[in-house]
C-alpha positions, 0 to 999 in steps of 0.5 A: 500499500502507499505510504504518503505522509502529510502534515496537518492539524485538525481538531476532532468533533462529534461523531454522527452516531445515528442514521437519522440526520441528527448529530450525536454527542459521542466523540472518539478518544484514545483509550490505549496504546499497545506496544509491539516494537521491532521493525517499523514495516507494517501494512493492513490491520484486520479484526475478528470481532467474534474471536476477539482478535486483532491481527497486525501485519508487521514486516515478517510476522503478524502480531495477534492481539486479544481485543478484550485485554489489549495483550499480545497473545501470539504471532504468525511467523514466516510471512516475508513482507506480509501485507494483508490477512483474510480470516475465514472462521468457517475453516478455522484458517487465515490466509496471509499475503506474503509480498516478499516471496509471492506466496499466500500462507494458509494458517491455522487460527488456533495454533497460528501455525502455517499449514501450507503456502500457495504461489501467487502473482508478484507482490500479493497485497490486499486479500479478501474472501468470497464466501459464496464461492469459498474463494480467496482473492489476492491482488498482486501489486508487482508489475513483473508478470503483470498486475493480476488477482490470484483466486484460490480455492480456500478449502483445497488450498489451490489456485483456480484462476488468475485475473488480468487486472491491467493496473496496480491493484489496491484494496478490494471488496466483494458483493457475494449475492451479485457475484462481483468482486470490486478492486481499486486500480490505483495508477489509472484512477479506476475500480475494476469489476470481476465476475466471480463466475468467470474470473474475468475483469468485465468493467472498469469505472472511473473514480475521480475525485478519489485520485490514487484510490487505495481503501475501499469499503462496501454497503451491499444493501444500498449497492454503494462502494466507498473509495478512498484516495485524494478524496472519498468517492461514493459509487453506485455499483449497479451503474458504475457512477460516482454519486457523491464525494467528500474531502478527507484527510491526507494520504488516505490508505484505508477505508472502513464502513459501519452500516449501523451508523452509516459512517465511513472511516478514512485513515490517513498518513498525516495522522488523522481518521476522517469520519463521513456520514452517508446521508443518503444514496447520493449525499455524504457529510464529513462529521468528525476527524480523529487525530492519531499519529503521523504515519498511521495510514491503515486501520481496522474497525471492530463493529461489535465494540465500535473501537478503531485500531490503527498502527505506526512507529514514532518518528524522530524530529525532522533534521533541518539539514536533510531538506524539506522533502526528507522523511524523518527516521522511525525511532527503533522499537517504537512500533505500536497500536493505538486504540480509540473508543467512543466516549460514554 
């Protein structure tokens, strides 16, 4: 995923807590920091609400955290340059995308041990599970060999198809009932549409003003995609048209959606999370901004607890002699998870 770091100052305001068009008084506040240490490299986070587990991809491992205690309870190892993880409770397994070896690890969720590995396209990044077909999709962002999606039979652990995407993929979502997988195509500012029956890309839709689309969330009841890039775009995926957009924080890299409150969450490398309310089928309103920390570009949302999880290392002060465009150095062993909850 992209690593863009911008600097800004935004003040958190009230969270829109209902779907009726009335502002609530609830606000998000940081309630915990979970130290992890080790390398500064990280990417996606994922929550398994039922099992009370948070999975944090972290260089060559995935750190497993108990969300009831905020304690580290295990690690999934041997995942070189891991990007993402898809949890499949019905199989008792997880599927990790290991960009450093162009493979998926199939992991036992109880023991956290690797059962097998499956070859994918180059640099598998985002990953999702299609429950209707019981298939895993990895979105492969390495240009060598072509940008593609690898489709894996989850039960058999075997590749069943490779989908040519024609551009660098980022996050994807699935509507199982419609038989469609949607994926951001970052360089061309498009959403690609995959038919899950034929494993073919059947359409491409422009997503501007969400330039450089990375994060994606979905509302299957309303048939809407929420795409985060330079701005947030809402697409009607029955027509492929952008029906609304909103200004969000800088360097957005992850997008989540809470159907109960009709709230979209965009996490950004500039150290903020923007909350946007879906007012209707063609209207969005930004309702809050949460201050996180520099570089906390990805996040996970737990719809059960309403908690937000994001992660980043701490950074050393900028060196004036290094120039305006120089990136600050991550402080060793400072990588950590930040936990946000609604004030009550």
